[in-house]
C-alpha positions as CSV (number, residue, x, y, z in Angstrom):
1,M,121.3,21.5,-76.1
2,K,120.3,18.3,-74.5
3,P,118.3,18.3,-71.3
4,K,120.0,17.4,-68.2
5,R,119.8,13.8,-67.1
6,A,117.9,14.7,-63.9
7,H,115.1,16.3,-65.9
8,Q,114.9,13.2,-68.1
9,W,114.2,11.1,-65.0
10,R,111.6,13.5,-63.9
11,Y,109.8,13.4,-67.2
12,A,109.9,9.6,-67.1
13,A,108.5,9.5,-63.6
14,L,105.7,11.9,-64.5
15,T,104.8,9.8,-67.5
16,V,104.6,6.7,-65.4
17,V,102.4,8.5,-62.8
18,L,100.1,9.9,-65.6
19,A,99.8,6.4,-67.1
20,V,98.9,4.9,-63.7
21,V,96.2,7.7,-63.1
22,C,94.7,7.0,-66.5
23,L,94.7,3.3,-65.8
24,V,92.9,3.9,-62.5
25,Y,90.2,6.2,-64.1
26,T,89.8,3.8,-66.9
27,A,89.2,0.9,-64.5
28,R,86.8,3.0,-62.5
29,L,84.9,3.9,-65.7
30,V,84.6,0.3,-66.7
31,N,83.3,-0.5,-63.2
32,L,80.7,2.2,-63.4
33,Q,79.5,1.3,-66.8
34,I,79.6,-2.4,-66.8
35,A,80.1,-4.0,-63.4
36,S,77.6,-1.7,-61.5
37,R,75.2,-1.1,-64.4
38,D,72.2,-2.8,-62.7
39,Q,72.8,-1.1,-59.4
40,Y,72.8,2.4,-60.9
41,A,69.9,1.6,-63.3
42,A,67.8,0.9,-60.2
43,V,68.9,4.2,-58.6
44,A,68.1,6.0,-61.8
45,E,64.6,4.5,-62.0
46,K,63.0,4.8,-58.5
47,T,59.7,2.9,-57.9
48,Y,56.8,3.4,-55.6
49,S,54.3,0.9,-54.3
50,R,50.7,1.3,-53.3
51,T,47.9,-1.2,-52.4
52,V,44.3,-1.4,-53.6
53,P,41.7,-3.7,-52.1
54,I,40.6,-6.9,-53.8
55,Q,36.9,-7.3,-53.0
56,A,36.2,-10.7,-51.3
57,H,33.3,-12.8,-52.4
58,R,30.4,-12.5,-50.1
59,G,28.9,-15.7,-48.9
60,E,25.8,-16.9,-50.8
61,L,22.3,-17.7,-49.6
62,Y,20.6,-21.1,-50.2
63,D,17.3,-22.6,-49.1
64,R,17.0,-25.7,-46.9
65,N,17.4,-28.0,-49.8
66,G,20.6,-26.4,-51.2
67,T,18.8,-24.4,-53.9
68,P,20.7,-21.2,-54.6
69,L,18.7,-18.1,-53.7
70,V,21.3,-15.3,-53.8
71,T,24.6,-15.8,-55.6
72,N,27.5,-13.6,-56.7
73,A,27.9,-12.2,-60.2
74,I,31.2,-10.8,-61.3
75,S,31.3,-7.6,-63.4
76,Y,33.9,-4.9,-64.1
77,D,33.6,-1.1,-63.7
78,L,35.7,1.5,-65.5
79,I,37.2,3.7,-62.9
80,L,39.6,6.6,-62.5
81,D,42.4,5.8,-60.0
82,Y,43.2,8.9,-58.0
83,A,46.8,7.9,-57.4
84,A,47.5,7.0,-61.0
85,L,46.0,10.1,-62.6
86,P,48.4,12.7,-64.0
87,Y,48.9,15.7,-61.7
88,G,46.7,18.7,-62.2
89,Y,43.2,19.3,-63.5
90,A,44.3,20.2,-67.0
91,A,46.2,16.9,-67.5
92,S,43.5,14.7,-65.8
93,N,40.8,16.4,-67.8
94,E,42.4,14.8,-70.9
95,V,42.2,11.4,-69.2
96,I,38.5,11.8,-68.4
97,L,37.8,12.7,-72.1
98,A,39.9,9.9,-73.4
99,A,38.1,7.4,-71.2
100,L,34.7,8.8,-72.2
101,D,35.8,8.6,-75.9
102,A,36.6,4.9,-75.3
103,V,33.2,4.3,-73.8
104,A,31.5,6.0,-76.8
105,D,33.7,4.3,-79.4
106,T,32.7,0.8,-78.0
107,G,29.0,1.6,-77.8
108,E,28.9,1.5,-74.0
109,D,27.3,4.9,-73.4
110,A,24.4,3.2,-71.7
111,K,26.8,1.8,-69.1
112,R,28.0,5.3,-68.0
113,T,27.4,6.1,-64.4
114,A,24.7,8.8,-63.8
115,V,26.3,12.0,-62.5
116,T,24.9,14.2,-59.8
117,F,25.0,17.8,-61.2
118,P,23.1,20.8,-59.8
119,F,22.8,22.6,-63.1
120,T,20.8,22.1,-66.3
121,G,21.5,23.4,-69.8
122,T,24.8,23.8,-71.8
123,Y,27.7,25.9,-70.8
124,P,27.6,28.9,-70.4
125,E,23.8,28.9,-70.5
126,L,23.4,26.9,-67.3
127,D,20.6,27.2,-64.7
128,F,19.8,25.7,-61.3
129,D,18.2,22.2,-61.5
130,Q,15.1,22.7,-59.4
131,S,14.5,19.0,-58.9
132,Y,18.1,18.7,-57.5
133,F,17.5,21.5,-55.0
134,S,14.1,20.1,-53.9
135,N,16.0,17.1,-52.5
136,D,17.2,17.8,-48.9
137,T,20.2,15.4,-49.3
138,F,21.4,17.0,-52.5
139,L,20.9,20.5,-51.1
140,A,23.0,19.7,-48.0
141,R,25.8,18.1,-50.1
142,H,25.9,21.1,-52.5
143,A,26.3,23.4,-49.5
144,R,29.1,21.1,-48.2
145,I,30.9,21.3,-51.6
146,L,30.6,25.1,-51.7
147,A,31.9,25.3,-48.1
148,D,34.8,23.0,-48.8
149,N,35.8,25.3,-51.6
150,G,35.6,28.5,-49.5
151,C,32.5,29.8,-51.3
152,N,30.0,32.0,-49.6
153,E,26.6,30.5,-48.9
154,G,24.8,33.1,-51.0
155,I,27.1,32.9,-54.1
156,S,25.2,33.6,-57.3
157,L,24.6,31.1,-60.1
158,E,27.0,32.9,-62.4
159,D,29.7,33.0,-59.8
160,Q,29.3,29.3,-59.0
161,I,29.6,28.3,-62.6
162,A,32.6,30.6,-63.1
163,F,34.3,29.3,-60.0
164,F,34.0,25.7,-60.9
165,A,35.1,26.3,-64.5
166,K,38.2,28.1,-63.3
167,K,39.0,25.5,-60.6
168,Y,38.7,22.6,-63.0
169,K,41.0,24.5,-65.5
170,L,38.3,24.7,-68.2
171,I,39.0,28.4,-68.7
172,D,42.3,30.2,-68.3
173,K,43.0,33.4,-66.3
174,D,42.1,35.5,-69.4
175,G,38.7,33.8,-69.7
176,N,39.5,31.7,-72.8
177,L,37.6,28.4,-73.0
178,A,39.7,25.2,-73.1
179,Y,37.0,23.2,-74.9
180,D,33.8,23.6,-76.9
181,A,30.6,24.2,-75.0
182,E,29.4,20.6,-74.9
183,T,32.7,19.3,-73.7
184,M,32.8,22.1,-71.1
185,T,29.4,20.9,-69.8
186,T,30.5,17.3,-69.7
187,L,33.7,18.0,-67.7
188,L,31.9,20.4,-65.3
189,A,29.3,17.6,-64.6
190,V,31.9,14.9,-64.1
191,R,34.2,17.0,-62.0
192,Y,31.4,18.2,-59.8
193,D,30.2,14.6,-59.4
194,M,33.7,13.6,-58.4
195,E,33.6,16.1,-55.5
196,Y,30.1,15.0,-54.7
197,K,31.2,11.4,-54.4
198,R,34.4,12.3,-52.5
199,F,36.9,11.0,-55.2
200,S,40.1,10.1,-53.4
201,T,42.9,7.6,-53.0
202,V,40.5,5.4,-51.0
203,E,37.4,6.0,-53.2
204,P,37.9,5.6,-57.0
205,Y,35.5,7.3,-59.3
206,V,33.3,5.0,-61.4
207,L,32.8,6.2,-65.0
208,A,30.9,3.2,-66.3
209,E,29.5,0.0,-64.7
210,D,29.3,-3.6,-65.8
211,V,31.4,-2.9,-68.9
212,S,32.2,-5.3,-71.8
213,L,35.4,-7.0,-72.7
214,G,35.5,-4.7,-75.7
215,L,35.8,-1.6,-73.6
216,I,38.4,-3.2,-71.4
217,T,40.5,-4.0,-74.4
218,C,40.1,-0.6,-75.9
219,V,41.2,1.2,-72.7
220,K,44.2,-1.1,-72.3
221,E,45.3,-0.6,-75.9
222,R,45.0,3.1,-75.7
223,R,47.1,3.1,-72.5
224,I,44.9,5.8,-70.8
225,E,46.9,6.9,-67.8
226,G,44.8,6.7,-64.6
227,A,42.0,4.8,-66.1
228,D,41.6,1.2,-64.8
229,F,39.1,-1.5,-64.1
230,R,37.8,-2.8,-60.8
231,E,36.2,-6.2,-60.3
232,E,32.8,-5.8,-58.8
233,V,31.0,-8.7,-57.0
234,T,27.3,-8.0,-57.1
235,R,24.3,-10.0,-55.8
236,Q,22.3,-12.0,-58.2
237,Y,18.8,-13.1,-57.3
238,E,18.0,-16.6,-58.6
239,F,14.2,-16.2,-58.1
240,P,13.6,-12.4,-58.7
241,G,10.4,-11.2,-57.2
242,Y,10.2,-13.9,-54.6
243,A,11.4,-14.0,-50.9
244,S,12.4,-10.4,-51.2
245,H,11.3,-9.5,-47.6
246,I,13.3,-12.5,-46.3
247,L,16.5,-12.1,-48.3
248,G,17.0,-8.4,-47.9
249,R,19.5,-6.1,-49.6
250,V,23.2,-5.1,-49.5
251,N,24.6,-1.6,-49.9
252,K,27.4,0.7,-48.8
253,I,27.5,1.2,-45.0
254,P,24.8,3.6,-44.0
255,G,26.2,6.9,-42.6
256,E,24.6,6.4,-39.1
257,Q,26.2,3.0,-38.8
258,L,29.7,3.9,-40.1
259,E,31.3,4.0,-36.7
260,Y,29.8,0.7,-35.7
261,Y,31.2,-1.1,-38.8
262,T,34.6,0.6,-38.8
263,E,35.1,-0.5,-35.2
264,L,34.6,-4.0,-36.5
265,G,37.3,-3.6,-39.0
266,Y,35.2,-2.8,-42.1
267,P,36.7,-0.3,-44.6
268,M,34.6,2.8,-45.0
269,N,33.4,1.9,-48.4
270,A,32.4,-1.7,-47.5
271,V,29.2,-3.3,-48.7
272,V,27.1,-4.8,-45.9
273,G,23.7,-6.3,-45.4
274,I,21.2,-3.6,-44.6
275,S,18.0,-5.7,-44.3
276,G,16.6,-9.2,-44.2
277,A,18.9,-12.3,-44.1
278,E,21.7,-10.3,-45.6
279,Q,21.8,-8.1,-42.5
280,A,20.9,-10.8,-39.9
281,F,23.7,-13.1,-41.0
282,E,26.3,-10.5,-42.0
283,S,28.9,-11.9,-39.6
284,Y,28.8,-15.2,-41.6
285,L,28.4,-13.8,-45.1
286,R,31.1,-11.2,-44.8
287,G,34.3,-11.9,-46.6
288,E,37.8,-10.4,-45.8
289,D,39.1,-8.3,-48.6
290,G,42.6,-8.9,-50.0
291,E,45.2,-6.5,-51.3
292,L,46.8,-5.9,-54.7
293,T,50.1,-4.2,-54.6
294,I,50.9,-1.9,-57.6
295,V,54.4,-0.9,-58.3
296,E,55.0,2.3,-60.4
297,N,58.0,4.2,-61.6
298,E,58.6,7.9,-61.3
299,A,56.8,8.4,-64.6
300,G,53.7,6.8,-63.1
301,E,53.9,3.7,-65.3
302,I,53.0,0.4,-63.7
303,V,56.0,-1.9,-63.7
304,D,54.6,-4.6,-61.6
305,R,51.4,-5.7,-59.8
306,Y,50.9,-8.7,-57.5
307,V,48.5,-10.0,-54.9
308,S,50.1,-9.2,-51.5
309,K,47.1,-10.5,-49.5
310,E,44.7,-13.1,-50.7
311,P,41.0,-12.3,-50.2
312,V,39.0,-14.7,-48.0
313,A,35.4,-15.5,-49.2
314,G,32.5,-15.3,-46.7
315,K,30.6,-18.3,-45.6
316,N,27.4,-19.6,-47.3
317,V,24.2,-19.5,-45.3
318,W,21.5,-22.1,-45.8
319,L,18.0,-20.8,-44.7
320,T,15.2,-22.9,-43.4
321,I,13.0,-21.6,-46.2
322,D,11.8,-24.0,-48.9
323,I,11.9,-21.8,-52.0
324,G,9.3,-24.0,-53.7
325,M,6.9,-23.5,-50.8
326,Q,7.8,-19.8,-50.6
327,I,6.8,-19.4,-54.3
328,A,3.6,-21.4,-53.7
329,A,2.7,-19.3,-50.7
330,E,3.3,-15.9,-52.5
331,D,1.4,-17.0,-55.6
332,A,-1.4,-18.4,-53.5
333,L,-1.7,-15.3,-51.4
334,A,-1.8,-13.0,-54.4
335,E,-4.4,-15.2,-56.1
336,N,-6.5,-15.5,-52.9
337,I,-6.6,-11.7,-52.4
338,A,-7.7,-11.2,-56.1
339,Y,-10.3,-13.9,-55.6
340,I,-11.8,-12.2,-52.5
341,H,-11.7,-8.8,-54.2
342,D,-13.3,-10.0,-57.4
343,K,-16.0,-12.0,-55.6
344,A,-17.0,-9.1,-53.5
345,A,-17.0,-6.7,-56.4
346,A,-19.5,-9.0,-58.2
347,T,-21.7,-9.2,-55.1
348,P,-24.2,-6.6,-53.9
349,G,-23.5,-4.8,-50.7
350,E,-20.4,-3.4,-49.0
351,H,-17.7,-4.5,-46.6
352,D,-17.6,-8.0,-48.0
353,G,-14.0,-7.9,-49.3
354,E,-14.1,-5.4,-52.1
355,D,-11.3,-3.5,-50.3
356,A,-9.0,-6.6,-49.9
357,A,-5.5,-5.7,-51.2
358,A,-2.9,-7.0,-48.8
359,G,-2.0,-9.9,-46.5
360,A,0.6,-12.3,-45.2
361,L,1.2,-16.1,-44.8
362,T,3.6,-17.9,-42.6
363,A,4.5,-21.6,-42.4
364,I,6.7,-23.3,-39.7
365,G,7.7,-26.8,-38.6
366,V,5.5,-27.9,-35.7
367,G,8.3,-29.7,-33.8
368,T,11.3,-27.5,-34.9
369,G,10.4,-23.9,-35.3
370,D,11.9,-24.0,-38.8
371,V,10.4,-21.2,-41.0
372,Y,9.4,-22.7,-44.3
373,A,7.7,-19.7,-45.8
374,L,7.1,-16.0,-45.0
375,A,4.9,-14.4,-47.6
376,S,3.9,-10.8,-47.6
377,Y,1.7,-9.2,-50.3
378,P,2.1,-6.9,-52.1
379,T,5.8,-7.5,-52.6
380,Y,8.7,-6.2,-54.7
381,N,11.6,-7.4,-56.8
382,L,15.1,-7.1,-55.3
383,A,16.7,-7.3,-58.7
384,T,15.0,-4.0,-59.8
385,F,14.7,-2.4,-56.4
386,S,16.8,0.7,-57.1
387,A,15.0,1.5,-60.3
388,D,11.6,0.8,-58.7
389,Y,12.3,2.6,-55.3
390,A,10.4,5.8,-56.0
391,Q,7.3,3.9,-57.1
392,L,7.5,1.5,-54.2
393,N,8.0,4.2,-51.7
394,S,4.9,6.1,-52.8
395,D,2.7,3.0,-53.1
396,K,-0.1,3.2,-50.5
397,T,-0.3,-0.5,-50.2
398,R,3.3,-0.5,-48.8
399,P,4.9,-3.3,-50.7
400,M,8.2,-2.9,-48.8
401,F,6.4,-3.5,-45.5
402,N,7.0,-7.1,-44.2
403,R,3.5,-7.9,-43.0
404,A,4.5,-11.5,-42.0
405,L,6.7,-10.2,-39.2
406,Q,5.7,-6.6,-38.7
407,G,2.0,-6.5,-39.4
408,K,-0.1,-6.5,-36.2
409,Y,-3.6,-7.9,-36.5
410,T,-6.5,-8.7,-34.3
411,P,-6.5,-12.5,-34.2
412,G,-10.3,-12.9,-33.9
413,S,-11.6,-16.4,-33.2
414,T,-8.3,-18.1,-33.7
415,F,-7.5,-16.8,-30.2
416,K,-10.2,-19.1,-28.8
417,I,-7.9,-22.2,-29.3
418,G,-5.5,-20.8,-26.6
419,V,-8.3,-19.8,-24.3
420,A,-9.7,-23.3,-24.5
421,A,-6.3,-24.9,-23.9
422,A,-5.7,-22.6,-20.8
423,A,-9.2,-23.3,-19.4
424,L,-8.8,-27.0,-19.8
425,T,-5.4,-27.0,-18.2
426,E,-6.6,-24.9,-15.3
427,G,-9.6,-27.1,-14.8
428,I,-12.0,-24.3,-15.4
429,I,-13.8,-26.6,-17.9
430,T,-13.4,-30.3,-18.8
431,P,-14.2,-32.0,-22.1
432,D,-17.5,-32.8,-20.6
433,T,-18.4,-29.3,-19.4
434,Y,-21.5,-28.1,-21.2
435,I,-22.6,-24.4,-21.2
436,E,-26.1,-23.2,-22.2
437,T,-25.6,-20.4,-24.7
438,K,-28.3,-17.8,-25.0
439,G,-27.0,-15.5,-27.8
440,I,-26.9,-12.4,-25.6
441,Y,-24.4,-12.6,-22.7
442,E,-26.0,-10.9,-19.7
443,Y,-23.6,-11.5,-16.9
444,Y,-22.8,-7.8,-16.9
445,A,-26.3,-6.6,-17.7
446,P,-27.6,-4.1,-18.0
447,S,-24.4,-2.1,-18.5
448,Y,-22.8,-4.5,-21.0
449,T,-24.5,-7.2,-23.0
450,P,-22.4,-8.5,-25.9
451,R,-23.9,-10.8,-28.4
452,C,-22.7,-13.9,-30.2
453,W,-22.1,-13.6,-33.9
454,Y,-24.7,-16.3,-34.5
455,Y,-27.4,-14.3,-32.7
456,I,-26.5,-11.2,-34.7
457,R,-26.9,-13.1,-38.0
458,Y,-29.7,-15.5,-37.2
459,H,-31.3,-14.3,-34.0
460,A,-30.7,-17.7,-32.5
461,N,-28.1,-19.4,-30.2
462,H,-25.9,-22.4,-30.4
463,G,-27.7,-24.3,-27.7
464,T,-26.0,-26.2,-24.9
465,I,-22.5,-27.1,-26.1
466,N,-19.1,-28.3,-24.9
467,V,-15.7,-26.9,-25.9
468,V,-15.4,-29.1,-29.0
469,K,-18.6,-27.8,-30.4
470,A,-17.8,-24.3,-29.3
471,L,-14.6,-24.3,-31.3
472,Q,-16.2,-25.9,-34.3
473,V,-18.9,-23.3,-34.5
474,S,-16.8,-20.5,-33.0
475,C,-19.4,-19.6,-30.4
476,N,-18.7,-16.2,-28.8
477,Y,-21.1,-16.8,-25.9
478,F,-19.3,-19.9,-24.8
479,F,-15.9,-18.1,-24.7
480,Y,-17.3,-15.0,-23.0
481,E,-18.2,-17.3,-20.1
482,V,-15.0,-19.3,-20.2
483,G,-12.9,-16.1,-20.4
484,R,-14.6,-14.6,-17.4
485,L,-14.0,-17.7,-15.3
486,L,-10.4,-18.0,-16.5
487,T,-9.5,-14.4,-15.6
488,I,-7.3,-12.1,-17.6
489,E,-4.3,-12.9,-15.5
490,N,-4.4,-16.6,-16.3
491,M,-5.3,-15.9,-19.9
492,T,-2.3,-13.7,-20.3
493,R,0.1,-16.2,-18.7
494,Y,-0.9,-19.1,-20.9
495,M,-1.0,-17.0,-24.1
496,R,2.5,-15.8,-23.5
497,S,3.7,-19.4,-23.0
498,Y,2.0,-20.3,-26.3
499,G,4.0,-17.4,-28.0
500,L,1.5,-14.6,-28.3
501,G,2.7,-11.1,-27.4
502,E,6.3,-12.5,-27.4
503,K,9.2,-12.4,-29.8
504,T,9.2,-15.5,-31.9
505,G,12.9,-15.8,-32.0
506,I,13.3,-15.2,-35.7
507,E,16.6,-13.5,-36.7
508,L,14.9,-10.8,-38.7
509,Y,13.3,-7.6,-37.3
510,E,9.8,-8.4,-36.0
511,E,7.1,-6.6,-34.0
512,V,6.2,-8.0,-30.6
513,G,2.5,-7.2,-31.0
514,V,0.1,-6.6,-28.2
515,L,-1.4,-9.1,-25.8
516,A,-4.5,-7.5,-24.3
517,G,-4.6,-7.0,-20.5
518,P,-4.3,-4.5,-17.7
519,E,-0.5,-4.4,-18.0
520,Y,-0.6,-3.1,-21.6
521,R,-3.2,-0.4,-20.7
522,E,-1.2,0.8,-17.7
523,Q,2.1,1.0,-19.6
524,N,0.5,3.0,-22.4
525,G,-1.6,5.4,-20.3
526,L,-4.9,4.0,-21.6
527,E,-8.2,3.7,-19.9
528,P,-8.3,1.2,-17.0
529,W,-9.0,-2.5,-17.7
530,M,-12.6,-3.4,-17.1
531,A,-14.3,-6.8,-16.6
532,G,-16.0,-6.5,-19.9
533,D,-12.6,-6.2,-21.6
534,T,-11.7,-9.7,-20.4
535,I,-14.5,-11.4,-22.2
536,Q,-13.7,-9.4,-25.4
537,A,-10.1,-10.5,-25.1
538,A,-11.3,-14.1,-24.8
539,I,-12.7,-14.0,-28.4
540,G,-9.6,-12.4,-29.8
541,Q,-10.8,-8.8,-29.8
542,S,-10.0,-6.0,-27.3
543,D,-6.4,-4.7,-27.7
544,N,-5.0,-8.0,-29.1
545,Q,-2.7,-7.3,-32.0
546,L,-0.5,-10.2,-33.2
547,T,1.8,-10.9,-36.1
548,P,1.1,-13.7,-38.6
549,L,4.3,-15.5,-37.5
550,Q,3.2,-15.4,-33.9
551,L,0.0,-17.0,-34.9
552,S,1.9,-19.9,-36.5
553,V,4.2,-20.3,-33.5
554,Y,1.1,-20.3,-31.2
555,L,-0.7,-23.0,-33.2
556,S,2.4,-25.2,-33.5
557,T,2.9,-25.0,-29.8
558,I,-0.6,-26.3,-29.1
559,A,-0.5,-28.8,-32.0
560,N,2.7,-30.4,-30.5
561,G,1.3,-30.7,-27.0
562,G,2.5,-27.4,-25.4
563,T,6.2,-27.0,-26.3
564,R,7.1,-23.7,-27.9
565,Y,10.1,-23.7,-30.2
566,A,11.9,-20.5,-31.2
567,A,11.2,-19.6,-34.8
568,H,14.3,-19.4,-36.9
569,L,15.6,-18.9,-40.4
570,L,19.2,-20.2,-40.0
571,H,19.4,-23.8,-41.1
572,S,23.2,-24.1,-41.3
573,V,26.5,-22.2,-42.1
574,R,28.8,-23.8,-44.7
575,S,32.1,-23.1,-46.3
576,F,32.2,-21.1,-49.6
577,G,32.7,-23.4,-52.6
578,D,32.2,-26.9,-51.3
579,N,29.3,-26.1,-48.8
580,A,30.9,-28.2,-46.1
581,V,28.9,-27.8,-42.9
582,I,30.5,-25.5,-40.3
583,Y,27.5,-25.0,-38.1
584,A,24.0,-26.6,-38.0
585,H,21.2,-25.1,-36.1
586,T,19.3,-27.3,-33.6
587,P,15.7,-26.6,-32.4
588,T,15.5,-24.3,-29.3
589,V,12.7,-24.8,-26.7
590,V,11.5,-21.4,-25.4
591,S,8.7,-22.4,-23.0
592,T,6.4,-25.3,-22.2
593,A,2.7,-25.4,-21.2
594,A,2.1,-29.2,-21.4
595,L,-1.3,-30.4,-22.2
596,S,-2.6,-33.6,-20.7
597,D,-3.4,-36.4,-23.1
598,R,-7.1,-36.0,-22.5
599,N,-7.0,-32.2,-23.0
600,Y,-4.8,-32.5,-26.0
601,A,-7.1,-35.1,-27.6
602,T,-10.1,-32.8,-27.0
603,L,-8.5,-29.8,-28.7
604,M,-7.3,-31.9,-31.6
605,T,-10.8,-33.3,-32.1
606,A,-12.2,-29.8,-32.0
607,L,-9.7,-28.4,-34.5
608,K,-10.3,-31.3,-36.9
609,S,-14.1,-30.7,-36.7
610,V,-13.5,-27.1,-37.9
611,T,-12.3,-28.5,-41.3
612,E,-14.9,-31.3,-41.5
613,D,-18.7,-31.8,-41.4
614,D,-20.3,-28.5,-40.4
615,G,-17.1,-26.7,-39.4
616,S,-16.4,-23.2,-40.6
617,A,-13.6,-24.3,-42.9
618,A,-15.3,-27.5,-44.2
619,R,-15.9,-26.0,-47.7
620,I,-12.1,-25.6,-48.0
621,F,-11.0,-28.9,-46.7
622,R,-13.9,-31.3,-47.2
623,D,-12.6,-34.5,-48.9
624,Y,-9.1,-33.2,-48.7
625,A,-6.4,-35.9,-49.1
626,I,-4.7,-35.0,-45.8
627,E,-6.5,-34.6,-42.5
628,V,-6.2,-31.0,-41.3
629,G,-6.9,-29.2,-38.0
630,G,-7.5,-25.5,-37.9
631,K,-9.5,-22.5,-36.9
632,T,-11.1,-19.6,-38.8
633,G,-11.2,-16.0,-37.5
634,T,-13.0,-12.9,-38.7
635,A,-11.7,-9.8,-37.0
636,Q,-13.5,-6.5,-37.0
637,V,-11.3,-3.5,-37.8
638,G,-13.8,-0.7,-38.0
639,E,-17.2,0.2,-39.5
640,S,-15.7,1.7,-42.7
641,K,-13.8,-1.4,-43.7
642,S,-14.3,-5.1,-44.4
643,A,-13.2,-7.4,-41.5
644,N,-9.8,-9.1,-41.7
645,A,-9.9,-12.7,-42.7
646,V,-7.7,-15.0,-40.5
647,F,-7.1,-18.7,-40.8
648,T,-4.6,-21.0,-39.1
649,A,-4.1,-24.7,-39.6
650,F,-1.8,-27.7,-39.2
651,A,-1.3,-31.0,-40.9
652,P,-1.3,-33.9,-40.9
653,W,-3.8,-33.9,-38.1
654,S,-2.7,-37.2,-36.6
655,A,1.0,-36.3,-36.4
656,P,1.4,-32.5,-37.0
657,E,4.4,-31.4,-39.1
658,L,3.5,-28.0,-40.5
659,A,1.6,-25.1,-39.1
660,V,0.4,-22.4,-41.6
661,S,-1.4,-19.1,-40.9
662,C,-2.9,-16.6,-43.3
663,I,-4.2,-13.1,-42.7
664,I,-5.9,-11.1,-45.4
665,E,-6.5,-7.5,-44.7
666,Q,-10.2,-6.7,-45.4
667,G,-10.7,-10.3,-46.5
668,A,-14.1,-10.2,-44.8
669,N,-14.4,-14.0,-44.1
670,G,-11.8,-16.1,-42.3
671,T,-12.8,-19.2,-44.2
672,D,-11.6,-17.6,-47.5
673,A,-8.1,-17.2,-46.1
674,G,-8.0,-21.0,-46.0
675,L,-7.6,-21.1,-49.8
676,S,-3.9,-20.0,-49.5
677,V,-3.3,-22.4,-46.6
678,R,-4.6,-25.3,-48.7
679,E,-2.2,-24.4,-51.6
680,V,0.7,-24.5,-49.2
681,F,-0.3,-27.9,-47.9
682,D,-0.7,-29.1,-51.5
683,Y,3.0,-28.2,-52.1
684,Y,4.2,-29.7,-48.8
685,F,2.4,-33.0,-49.3
686,G,3.0,-33.2,-53.0
687,L,-0.6,-33.0,-53.9
688,G,-0.1,-30.7,-56.9
């Protein structure tokens, strides 16, 4: 039987509807698979971005002539990137081992970073490392790690080892070892060190330092997930062993200064100057780190990386130091000390320099305050400082101590120059004033009768002399009388204006020293100032304690007629790369104590006579190619030691340019300290 016509129409209509539906779904499928393919591929593969810092180049240090002193060296460290490591200890342990295998396979084991680990031996036969726990810092950090992990303070050795092994997934819950004993020990040490160094997203863990291109290639080829390389900009010292006290060091921000630097915008792991010029000029030398954006997919694979913020290099700093003079000064100082020591050792008697072992020399521009050289002996090498630190720290001669700026010494007879200048200016004496010297000063007799050095040695006196002769022969009797007439108040006022007992202005840390007088005694709760103290102060004894740089500032002030310039190390600030001048320092006048033409000429004649004829420094500068003015000093420092040798001088005498001072601890005779000074003048004037 044939279907009814109505049914036929229904079937036809249904067929059409079905065809339309199929057509719609087919079109939709095409759209999904072809037209929207890129859109859905992006949805299917989500990406995540993170940034890591790009270390900016720190500005470099140069001397006054543009000679590089401290530059940047680029190296690469093998690191573990916290964010890129696979999740979980078990998986990341494999990354650590793979990275260490790459280090070993490329012969870079010597480049591996030393780990901090409180145990010795091989797992499971481990014991406490006694040297570790004898260090207070290590002990405190170990206690912190235990506390962070919820361990009791008194946890036993066995329990500590078991705890860390389980935590790091080196043994399972049934006690089965994941690796052999040697590998277990390696992973325990590295994992502990990662905690010790606070491995995190902001602090990558360094496995090896200054690695070769071969290791970089190996790690990249093996595609070790989470292992990467970080560019490291380190300081390179162009004259290792010289100018160390001036240049200073850089390091991670010290803990006690962290808040200060972070408030200035520094990241917590920033490298900053911590001493010397590196610290003093940090604001110029500091660069601004950039940022590298890393794009990863859900599988942790890096799909893109790009610089999202360019790093900005720091500025270059030119110092007033002349590195050639600095080297000459350091070498001369070392040789001078050795000469004094050896000469004394070969001579009968004691306290004549056999204990000489340290000293300092400073040189500055007479009319500028530019510091040309700051030498301190013994010294050290910045390039090997970390490796040498333990030895340096235990050395009784204190090689890390900057004697040029922080050593405080009795100036001895070099102080007489300022006393003479003050007395002439005040009219206490004139160039034509003559004083009869008697060897024994009896103004305060019978309670106090000090003697001139000449009387002590020869049982004679210097006769009737004026100020020129008194400075030439360094007569104590003459200056006892002049000091008494001048008074301690006037003496102190003038000496401060010449720069003694005052900050020199240098940008590095310096000691102020002590200018003897009632004020110092009162402030420090010492015995009251007596009249006899004034005459001792007048010959550079009493409580006077001055730095070598103060001595050079003082002499330069008198040598230029009474204008004191601030001592300084900053010559100029220049842009990184092309060294275009951004800032140039100009001399700064701190104080004036002008000398009349007559008084100035008198002092200059006296100081020249010290280096000529019968002067105390004549054997050093007799027939020297350049006329020199100067003064010797021999300062007593106790009965059990040789006296300190002090010498200060300027040249050329007719138009002073450079003032140089040298102090040799236990040098015995001030004249001998002139040997170093002459070497510096040789360099400056090209006398070779």
